[in-house]
C-alpha positions as CSV (number, residue, x, y, z in Angstrom):
1,M,47.6,87.7,75.1
2,F,50.6,88.8,76.0
3,G,51.0,91.8,73.7
4,T,49.3,93.9,76.9
5,N,51.9,92.8,79.4
6,N,54.3,94.0,81.6
7,Y,57.6,91.8,81.6
8,G,59.2,93.7,84.4
9,G,61.9,96.3,82.1
10,G,64.3,95.4,79.5
11,F,66.3,93.2,79.9
12,T,68.9,91.7,77.6
13,Q,68.4,89.4,74.9
14,Q,71.0,87.3,72.3
15,G,70.6,89.8,70.7
16,G,72.7,92.6,73.0
17,A,71.3,95.7,74.2
18,S,67.8,95.8,77.0
19,Y,64.4,94.9,75.3
20,R,61.7,96.9,76.3
21,P,58.3,95.0,74.7
22,Q,56.5,97.8,76.1
23,Q,57.4,100.2,74.2
24,A,57.3,98.3,70.8
25,Q,53.7,98.2,70.7
26,Q,51.4,100.0,68.4
27,Q,48.1,98.5,66.8
28,S,46.0,99.3,64.0
29,A,42.2,99.0,63.6
30,E,42.7,97.8,60.0
31,A,45.1,95.6,60.5
32,L,43.8,91.7,60.3
33,S,40.1,91.6,57.6
34,L,37.5,89.5,58.7
35,D,38.4,87.0,56.6
36,D,41.7,86.8,58.4
37,V,40.1,86.1,61.2
38,M,37.8,83.3,60.4
39,Q,40.4,81.5,58.7
40,G,42.7,81.9,62.0
41,G,44.4,85.0,62.1
42,A,47.0,86.0,59.1
43,P,49.5,83.7,57.6
44,S,52.9,83.4,58.8
45,A,55.5,85.2,55.9
46,F,57.7,82.5,56.1
47,S,57.6,78.7,55.9
48,K,59.5,76.0,57.8
49,D,60.6,74.9,54.0
50,D,62.0,78.3,53.0
51,P,65.2,77.9,51.3
52,I,67.7,80.8,52.3
53,G,67.6,84.1,50.1
54,T,63.5,84.0,50.7
55,S,62.5,87.6,51.6
56,V,59.1,89.2,52.1
57,E,58.1,92.9,52.2
58,G,55.2,95.5,52.8
59,E,53.4,98.2,55.0
60,I,53.5,97.8,58.7
61,V,49.3,97.4,59.6
62,E,50.5,96.4,63.2
63,I,53.2,95.9,65.2
64,R,53.4,94.2,69.1
65,A,55.1,92.6,71.8
66,E,54.2,89.6,73.5
67,Q,55.4,86.4,74.7
68,Q,56.6,83.3,72.9
69,T,54.3,80.3,73.6
70,D,54.9,76.3,73.3
71,F,53.7,75.7,70.2
72,T,52.2,72.1,70.5
73,T,51.2,73.3,74.2
74,G,50.7,76.8,74.2
75,E,52.4,77.4,77.0
76,P,54.1,80.4,77.5
77,L,58.0,80.3,77.8
78,F,60.3,81.6,79.9
79,Y,63.8,81.1,80.2
80,P,66.0,79.6,82.7
81,N,66.0,82.5,85.2
82,G,62.1,83.2,85.0
83,K,61.6,86.1,82.9
84,A,60.3,85.8,80.2
85,K,60.5,85.0,76.2
86,P,59.5,88.4,73.9
87,Q,58.9,88.0,70.4
88,V,57.9,90.9,68.2
89,V,55.1,90.6,66.1
90,I,54.3,92.5,62.7
91,H,51.8,91.8,60.3
92,L,52.7,93.2,56.5
93,Q,50.6,94.3,53.4
94,T,52.1,92.7,51.0
95,S,51.4,91.8,47.5
96,L,51.0,87.2,47.9
97,Q,47.6,86.0,47.4
98,D,46.8,82.5,48.6
99,P,44.6,81.0,46.4
100,D,43.0,78.7,49.0
101,R,42.7,81.6,51.6
102,V,38.8,82.9,50.3
103,G,39.1,87.0,50.1
104,D,43.3,86.6,51.2
105,S,43.9,90.5,51.9
106,G,47.6,89.8,51.7
107,I,48.5,90.6,55.5
108,R,51.8,88.0,56.4
109,G,52.7,87.8,60.1
110,V,56.9,88.0,60.8
111,Y,57.5,87.0,63.7
112,V,60.9,88.7,64.9
113,K,62.6,86.4,68.6
114,G,66.2,85.9,69.3
115,Y,68.6,86.7,68.3
116,N,66.7,88.3,64.7
117,I,65.5,90.8,67.5
118,G,69.0,92.6,68.0
119,Q,68.7,91.8,64.0
120,L,65.8,94.1,63.5
121,R,67.1,96.6,66.1
122,L,70.1,97.4,64.4
123,A,67.8,97.7,61.1
124,C,65.9,100.3,62.3
125,R,68.6,102.1,64.4
126,Q,70.2,101.8,60.6
127,A,67.3,103.7,59.4
128,G,66.8,106.1,62.1
129,V,63.7,106.1,63.5
130,G,64.8,104.2,66.9
131,D,64.6,100.9,68.1
132,H,62.0,99.7,66.7
133,P,59.8,100.1,63.9
134,N,56.6,102.1,63.6
135,V,52.9,101.2,61.6
136,G,53.4,102.9,57.9
137,D,56.9,102.1,57.6
138,H,58.0,99.6,54.9
139,L,60.3,96.7,56.3
140,K,61.8,93.7,54.2
141,A,62.7,91.0,55.8
142,T,65.3,88.1,54.2
143,F,66.1,84.4,55.3
144,A,70.0,85.0,55.0
145,R,71.7,82.3,56.5
146,T,71.4,79.5,59.9
147,Q,73.4,79.6,63.0
148,P,74.0,75.8,64.7
149,A,72.2,75.3,67.4
150,K,74.0,75.4,70.8
151,T,72.2,72.7,72.5
152,R,72.2,69.1,71.1
153,G,68.6,68.2,69.6
154,Y,67.7,71.6,68.9
155,N,66.3,73.4,65.4
156,D,69.4,75.2,64.2
157,A,68.6,78.9,64.5
158,K,67.2,80.7,61.3
159,I,68.9,84.3,60.8
160,Y,67.3,87.6,59.3
161,D,68.5,90.0,58.0
162,Y,66.0,93.3,57.4
163,V,65.7,96.7,55.7
164,V,63.5,99.5,57.8
165,T,62.4,102.3,55.3
166,P,60.1,105.4,57.1
167,K,57.0,106.0,56.0
168,E,57.8,109.3,55.0
169,Q,60.6,108.1,52.2
170,S,59.2,105.0,51.4
171,D,55.8,107.5,51.0
172,L,57.8,109.7,48.3
173,S,59.9,106.6,46.8
174,A,56.4,105.6,45.8
175,A,55.1,109.0,44.6
176,M,58.3,109.6,42.6
177,N,57.8,105.7,41.2
178,D,54.5,106.4,40.2
179,P,53.7,105.0,36.8
180,Q,50.6,107.6,36.5
181,A,53.2,110.9,37.1
182,G,54.6,110.8,33.6
183,Q,51.0,111.4,31.7
184,Q,50.3,113.9,33.6
185,Q,51.1,117.9,33.1
186,Y,51.1,121.0,36.3
187,A,50.4,124.0,34.4
188,P,51.5,126.9,36.5
189,Q,49.2,129.8,37.1
190,Q,50.6,133.2,36.0
191,P,52.4,135.1,38.2
192,Q,50.5,137.8,40.6
193,Q,51.4,141.3,39.9
194,S,53.7,143.2,43.2
195,A,52.4,146.1,44.8
196,Y,55.1,147.7,42.2
197,G,53.1,146.7,39.4
198,Q,55.9,144.3,38.5
199,P,55.8,140.9,38.2
200,A,56.2,138.6,41.4
201,A,58.7,136.6,41.0
202,I,58.2,133.0,41.4
203,G,60.0,129.3,40.1
204,Q,63.3,131.0,42.1
205,P,62.8,130.1,45.7
206,T,64.5,130.9,48.1
207,G,65.7,128.1,50.1
208,L,65.1,125.4,47.3
209,T,67.8,124.5,45.5
210,A,66.5,123.1,41.1
211,S,66.4,119.7,42.5
212,D,63.9,120.4,44.6
213,R,61.8,122.1,42.6
214,Q,61.9,119.2,40.3
215,T,61.4,117.0,43.6
216,I,58.4,119.5,44.3
217,S,57.1,119.5,40.1
218,Q,57.3,116.0,40.0
219,L,55.1,115.1,43.3
220,A,52.9,117.6,42.3
221,A,51.9,115.9,38.9
222,A,51.9,112.8,40.9
223,G,48.8,113.9,42.8
224,K,50.6,115.4,45.2
225,T,49.3,119.0,47.9
226,A,51.3,121.1,48.9
227,Q,51.3,120.4,52.4
228,E,52.0,116.6,51.5
229,I,54.8,117.9,50.2
230,A,56.2,120.1,52.3
231,G,56.4,117.5,55.0
232,L,57.7,114.9,52.5
233,L,60.6,117.3,51.7
234,G,60.5,119.0,55.1
235,K,60.2,123.0,53.4
236,P,58.1,125.8,54.2
237,V,54.7,124.9,52.8
238,D,55.1,129.0,51.5
239,Q,58.6,127.7,49.5
240,V,57.0,124.5,48.0
241,I,53.9,127.0,46.8
242,N,55.3,129.8,45.3
243,A,57.7,126.8,43.6
244,L,54.6,125.4,41.6
245,G,53.6,129.4,40.5
246,A,51.2,129.8,42.9
247,G,52.4,133.0,44.1
248,S,52.2,134.4,47.9
249,G,48.9,132.5,49.0
250,R,47.0,130.1,47.6
251,E,47.8,126.1,47.0
252,P,47.4,125.8,42.9
253,E,44.9,123.1,41.5
254,F,46.7,120.0,40.8
């Protein structure tokens, strides 16, 4: 494998800006199941016969950079100037199931190379995650169009569009769309007494809008802890606790 090779620093690809494979190497020990490995690795998310418009999406469980190899011989590929041809290999946890694969885990591989490296980089920058996505982010890849080959005898290039959703936003979206959330009820605790014998003010924590408080309640109903909610919304934990009616010291039970 070439995933750990240093290709001599950054170099310019068809996509435009400098690309450094070593910066994109992030791996998850749980990327592939035993069945995936025993059956020759995770299948590709796309096939050569896919029509334009075909999409595959899921959570990124592994991402690495490696050198392209010849499909027939397995030999590593290089540009005319001697530099390695890179590709980014991304494994997604999808909902796809192949009845011919025993114990199919749903893991699918997305191979990004050539012009598509620039396409992926653009999607990542638009998502605010930098030049490459990370394990835990959500990725949607779509076969968007073809580009005529510049060399006679070569197949037209397949161009893909990518949409990257950072992990925090993906988690928040999943919690907000939890079908069980609307069936759960959250009963705030009774307000604690202040040092002056008056009920302590809750439900109107400083720095939170009405929309913030509604979102906090919905996430709590979905089973998120105060710490998790604070991380998702970028708010102090004590504000979240107060918004849930837990007084000044204890996390509410939900």
